[in-house]
C-alpha positions as CSV (number, residue, x, y, z in Angstrom):
1,M,0.0,0.0,0.0
2,R,1.2,3.5,-0.9
3,L,1.1,6.5,1.4
4,D,-2.0,8.4,2.1
5,W,-1.2,11.7,0.4
6,Q,-4.2,13.5,1.8
7,K,-3.1,12.9,5.4
8,T,0.6,13.4,4.6
9,L,0.0,16.9,3.1
10,P,-3.4,18.1,4.1
11,A,-2.8,21.6,2.7
12,G,-2.3,20.0,-0.7
13,Y,-5.5,18.2,-0.4
14,E,-7.3,21.3,0.7
15,A,-5.9,23.2,-2.3
16,M,-7.2,20.5,-4.6
17,L,-10.7,20.7,-3.0
18,E,-10.7,24.5,-3.5
19,L,-10.0,24.1,-7.2
20,Q,-12.7,21.4,-7.4
21,K,-15.2,23.8,-5.8
22,I,-14.6,26.2,-8.7
23,V,-15.3,23.4,-11.1
24,N,-18.4,22.2,-9.2
25,N,-19.8,25.8,-9.4
26,S,-19.2,26.0,-13.1
27,S,-22.1,27.2,-15.3
28,I,-21.4,24.3,-17.7
29,D,-23.8,21.4,-17.7
30,H,-22.6,18.9,-15.1
31,K,-23.3,15.9,-17.3
32,L,-20.9,17.4,-19.9
33,L,-18.3,17.9,-17.2
34,E,-18.7,14.3,-16.1
35,L,-18.1,13.1,-19.7
36,V,-14.9,15.2,-19.7
37,K,-13.8,13.8,-16.4
38,I,-14.5,10.2,-17.6
39,R,-12.6,10.8,-20.9
40,A,-9.5,12.2,-19.2
41,S,-9.6,9.4,-16.7
42,Q,-9.8,6.8,-19.6
43,I,-6.8,8.4,-21.2
44,N,-4.9,8.5,-17.9
45,G,-5.9,4.9,-16.9
46,C,-7.4,6.1,-13.6
47,A,-9.7,3.3,-12.4
48,H,-10.5,5.2,-9.1
49,C,-11.7,8.3,-11.0
50,L,-13.5,6.2,-13.7
51,D,-15.5,4.4,-10.9
52,M,-16.4,7.8,-9.3
53,H,-17.3,9.7,-12.4
54,T,-19.3,7.0,-14.2
55,K,-21.4,6.7,-11.1
56,D,-21.8,10.4,-10.8
57,A,-22.7,10.7,-14.5
58,I,-25.4,8.1,-14.2
59,A,-26.8,9.8,-11.1
60,L,-27.0,13.0,-13.1
61,G,-29.0,11.1,-15.8
62,E,-26.3,10.3,-18.3
63,T,-27.0,7.2,-20.3
64,E,-24.9,4.0,-20.0
65,Q,-24.7,3.9,-23.8
66,R,-23.0,7.2,-24.0
67,I,-20.7,6.3,-21.2
68,H,-19.8,2.9,-22.7
69,V,-19.0,4.5,-26.1
70,L,-17.2,7.6,-24.9
71,S,-13.7,6.4,-25.8
72,A,-14.9,6.3,-29.4
73,W,-17.0,9.5,-29.4
74,R,-15.8,10.6,-32.8
75,E,-17.5,7.6,-34.4
76,A,-20.7,7.7,-32.3
77,P,-23.7,9.8,-33.5
78,F,-25.1,10.7,-30.1
79,Y,-22.8,13.5,-28.9
80,T,-23.6,17.2,-29.6
81,P,-21.2,19.5,-31.4
82,R,-20.6,21.2,-28.0
83,E,-19.8,17.9,-26.3
84,R,-17.5,16.9,-29.2
85,A,-15.6,20.2,-28.9
86,A,-15.3,19.7,-25.1
87,L,-14.1,16.1,-25.5
88,E,-11.6,17.1,-28.2
89,W,-10.3,19.9,-26.0
90,C,-10.1,17.5,-23.1
91,E,-8.1,15.0,-25.1
92,T,-5.8,17.7,-26.5
93,L,-5.0,19.2,-23.1
94,T,-4.7,15.7,-21.4
95,Q,-2.2,14.7,-24.1
96,I,-0.6,18.2,-24.5
97,S,2.9,16.9,-24.8
98,Q,1.9,15.1,-28.0
99,S,-0.1,17.7,-29.8
100,G,0.2,21.1,-28.0
101,A,-3.1,23.0,-28.1
102,P,-3.8,23.6,-31.8
103,D,-5.8,26.6,-32.9
104,R,-8.3,24.5,-34.8
105,V,-9.3,22.8,-31.5
106,Y,-9.3,26.0,-29.5
107,F,-11.4,27.8,-32.1
108,K,-14.1,25.2,-31.7
109,I,-14.2,25.9,-28.0
110,E,-14.2,29.6,-28.6
111,S,-17.2,29.3,-31.0
112,L,-19.3,27.1,-28.8
113,F,-18.5,28.3,-25.3
114,S,-18.5,31.7,-23.7
115,S,-15.2,33.0,-22.5
116,Q,-16.1,32.1,-18.9
117,E,-17.2,28.6,-19.9
118,A,-14.0,28.1,-21.9
119,V,-12.0,28.9,-18.7
120,E,-14.3,26.7,-16.6
121,L,-13.9,23.8,-19.0
122,T,-10.2,24.2,-19.1
123,L,-10.0,24.3,-15.3
124,A,-12.2,21.2,-15.2
125,I,-9.7,19.4,-17.5
126,V,-6.7,20.6,-15.4
127,T,-8.4,19.5,-12.2
128,I,-9.4,16.0,-13.3
129,N,-5.9,15.5,-14.8
130,S,-4.4,16.4,-11.4
131,W,-6.8,14.1,-9.5
132,N,-5.9,11.3,-12.0
133,R,-2.2,11.7,-11.3
134,L,-2.7,11.7,-7.6
135,A,-5.0,8.7,-7.6
136,V,-2.8,6.7,-10.0
137,G,0.4,7.8,-8.3
138,F,-0.7,6.9,-4.8
139,S,-2.9,3.9,-5.9
140,S,-6.3,5.1,-4.6
141,P,-8.8,2.3,-3.9
142,V,-11.2,1.4,-6.6
143,G,-14.8,0.2,-6.4
144,D,-16.2,1.6,-3.1
145,Y,-17.2,5.0,-4.2
146,V,-20.9,5.9,-3.6
147,S,-22.2,8.9,-5.5
148,R,-23.6,11.7,-3.3
149,I,-25.6,13.1,-6.3
150,K,-29.3,12.6,-6.0
151,K,-30.5,10.6,-9.1
152,E,-32.6,12.5,-11.5
């Protein structure tokens, strides 16, 4: 078992929670934010976060079909242009060392999201990538998460 990073550095955990509060208060639809969190967690191989965010997405009313097909969203017909732009931005920033942040991807975000929403979406992507790295790095447990979201 690896160390409990939250107990080892409580100030770091509190800082992450404060950033998460900003994401939680975003004006962006929370089902879309959960899709982004799931997609980043798929790319990063974070089972802990996949367990959490798939459960939260379902509690928000997301369909299992859309969750199951998310890793192949480009080929699936049931994601909106706004969701597609957000997922592409998520993939781009999650894999930033491979592709940078190309204008063609950014301009999709700029055309479909307000300036505030673009920043909120980017902070959501930054935050889930940070949680993923903490959960994978310190081997957070998988499978016991219970969503606190009231089912729709």
